[in-house]
N, C-alpha and C positions, 0 to 999 in steps of 0.2 A: 592378569591374576586369574587361575582357575577356580571353580567353586570348591574343589578339594583343598586348594592352597588357602582359600579365605577362611574355611571353617576351621582349619587347623592353627592359623596364624592368629585368628581372632582371640582376644582375651579381655577382661574386665581391667581397664586401665586404672591405676591406683593414684596417679599423679599426672597433671598436665603441664605443659610448658606455658606459662602466661605470655601474652602478646602476640599469639599466632592466631590468624583469621583464616579460616577455611575459605577455598575458593567458591564463589556464589554458584558456579555452575554445578558443583558437587552438592551444595546444599540444596539447589533446586531438584536434583535428582532424588534426594532423600525425601523432600517434600512430595515428590510425585510417587514415591514408594508408599508413603502414608497415605495419601489421597486415595490410591488404588488398592489399598489392603482389603483383603476379604473379611466379610462379617456375616454372621448367621442371617439368612433371609435378607441379605443386603441391608440390614438395619442401621449400619453406620452410627452407633450411638456414641460418637466421640467428638472431641475437639482438641486441637493441638496448639499449645501456646509456645512460641518460638521466641527465646531471648537471644538476640543477636548483638546486643549492646552491653556496655559494662553496667549501665542503669538497670537493664532487664535481668542481669544476671544477679546483681544485688538484690533485686526485689525477690527473686527466686531463692536467694541465700538466706533470706529471713527465715526460711523453713528449715535450715541446717544449723540450728544453734542447740545448746543443751546437750541432750543425749546424742544428737546427730551431728554435732559440730565437726566430727571427723571427715564429713562429706563436703563441709563448706569450701575447702580448697578446689575441690572437683568441680564445684559451681562456678566460683569466681575466676578460676584460671583457665577454663574451657573457651572455645571459640564460639560456640552455640549450645544452649541447653534447651531442650524440649519437655514441656510438661504434658503428658498423655492423660486426657481427662475423659470422664464419661458425663453424660447428661444425667440430671437428677430423675428425670423420667423419660419414656419414650411416649410422648403425648400425641394427640391427634394432628397438631400442627407439623410435628416432625414426620410423621407417617405420611402426610399429604404432601410435604416438601420432596421426600424420597420419590414417591410415586410421580410427581410432576417431572421431576429430573430425568426418571426413567422414560417417561413418555417423550421428552424432550430429546433423549439421546436414542430414540428409536427402538426400544426394547420390546414394544408391544406389536408384533407382526400379526399373529393369529387373532381371530375374533374372541373376545372375552378374555384375552390374556391379561389385560390391565385389571380388570375386576378380580381375575383369579389370583394375580400376584397380591393384590391388596388384602384380600381375604386370607390368604396363607400367612402373609406377614403378621397380620393382626392376630390371627390364631396362636402364633408363636409368643407374641408379646403378652397376650391375655393369659396363656398357659403359665408363662414365668411370672405374671403379676398375681394371679389368683390361685392356680393349683399349686404350683411349686414354691410360689412366694419368694423367688430369688432373682428378681428382676436386676437389682444392682450388681449381683455376682455374674448374672449372664451377660450383662454389658461389660463388665471387667474382663470377661474371657475374650470378648471381640477385641478389646485394647490390647491384650496380650498377643494376639494374633498380629496386630500392627506392629508391636514392639519387636517381635521376632523378625519380621521383614525389614525393620529399620536397622537392626543389628547386623543382619546378614548384608543388607545393602551397604551399610558403613564399611563393613570388612572388605567387601568386593572393590570399594573405592579407595581402599587404603586408609580409611579415617579411623582414628582410635576413638573408642566409645566406652561409657561406664553407665550401665543401667542402675538406677537407685530406688529401692523403697524405703531407705533410711533417711526419712525427711518428716517434718511434722505436717501432716496434711492439712489440719485446720489452719496452722499459720499460713501455708502457701495459698490456700483457697482465699483467706481474708487479704493476703498481700497482693494477690492479683485479681481480687474482685470476681472470683468465680462464682460464688453463690448468688450474686445478683444476676448472673447470666444463665443460672440453672445448671451449673456445672460443678463437678468435684475432682480433684486431681487423684490419680492413681500411682503414676510411677514417673520418675524423671530419668532423662537420658542426656548426659554431657558428651559433646562431640568436640574433638579437637587434636592436638599434637601431644603425645606423651612425652613426659620429661624423663631424665636420667634416674629421677626418684621413683619411677614406676618399677617397683621391685617385681611386679608380677610379670612383667615382660620376660625376664630371664629364667622364670620357672617352667619346667615342663608341663604341658597340658596333662591332665589326669581325667580319664573316664573308665567307667567299667568296660571289661572286655565284651565283644559282641555276643559271645555265646551265653552271656548272662542277661543281656537286654533284648536280644532278639529270638523270636520263635517263628521257624518257618514251617508251613503246613501245606 
């Protein structure tokens, strides 16, 4: 499948066929996509909870009741569900951990590169914490970069996917014990095999024309 084919064929699945488990090698590829997602100043302010079992999906489905009950089947009938989460804060421990990993991976070749990277990253974190006061929103932006890569990767692998903001964030955080880990959920993605009840598959894709969304200078 070409990239052009994938972006046209990809759609938000409205119903999954229960009982289908995706091949592990494809799941590993998607986990690799998430692990290598880009983030501002390599801040990596995320954590990904992967539900690959019925028990795991049931735990996530506790957040799709009440006003969000329409999404419950998309969680329960999927093969895998991934909760993309952000950290409650980018603290010194996290910053030191990133720096140590960069050092281990050999990113600091030039003299002073490590100190420069640390100073630059901390300046961005402090800017969003103190001046702009939007640190959680900044972290969410990085998660949505990862989400885009995940959805495109799934399309390239022929995997059906559904991104969902329609869930009770508090209920999910409590169900998965995220708060105790310094995390909070942002968005869910169900992965699996679409069923015949997926009405969206038969509908044509609709996007604004290029002359309305592009300006060439």
